[in-house]
N, C-alpha and C positions, 0 to 999 in steps of 0.2 A: 260613632262606634267604628273602630277598625276592624277588618277582617283578616285573618291570617290566611295567606295563600302558600301552597306548597311549591318551591322552585328548587330545582336540582343545582346545587353548587358546582360551577364549572361549565354548565350547559349554556350555550348562547341562545339568546331570545331575541327575536326580531321586534321592534317596536321603538318607542320614543321615551327618552328619559329627561326629566327637568327637575329644577329646584323650585318649589312653591315660595311663597311670600313668608312662610313659617320656617324656612330653611330646611324643609324636609324634601329628601329625594323622592320623586314620584316616578313611576314606570308604567306607561300604557302599552300593553301588548298589541301587536298588529293581529288584525282579524284575518286569519288565514286557515286553510284546512277545510274540513267539513262544513263549518258553520259560516264561511264566508258567503255574503249575499243573501243570507236568509232573513234578514230583517227588510221590511217593505214600508215605505212611507205611506201613510193614509191620508193624512191632511195636516196643514200647517197654517198658522195665522199669527197675528201679532203677538209675540212673546210665548207661543206654545208650538208644540208639534206632537202628533200622534203617530206611532209606527206600530206595526205588528210583527211578531215572529210566529212560529208554529204553536207555541203554548202561551205567549204573553202578549199583552197590550202595553206598549212602552209609551210613557207620557213624560214630556220635557217641557219645562217653563222657565222663562228668564223674568227675573224680577229685579227692578231697578232699586239701587241702594237710596234710601230716603233719610230724612232727619231723624226719624224715630222708628220704632218697631211698628207703631200703628199704621204707617204708610206702607211698609212692606207687607203687612198683613192684609191691608185693604187690597193691594194688588193681587196677593196670592188667592184670596176668596173670590175676587172678580174672575180671575183665571180659572178657578175651580167651578164656577157657574158655567163659564163658556165651555169648559171641557165636558162637564155633565151633559149639556146640550148636544155637543158633537158625538159623545160616546152613545147617546140614544139614536142618533141618525144613521150609524153604521152597524151591520150585522157582523159580529166577530165570531 
């Protein structure tokens, strides 16, 4: 699902633009202002990372492309088990 963002026409935004494999133009805004530096790394491992902000716990996972969906799902659930154990170790 794509979300609609409000951007003012004619205003300059700092960030990076690129064209993805689907020939869509994507823009990543630069993290500046009051929210810069508020995300802190908690832990990371092979294929995952945990970060925290003032209100959220941010989870990032890397999954290898496999022959079928079952291989990707197996890696996904393996990382979910690891992340469940890590989340129990930390007091957020």
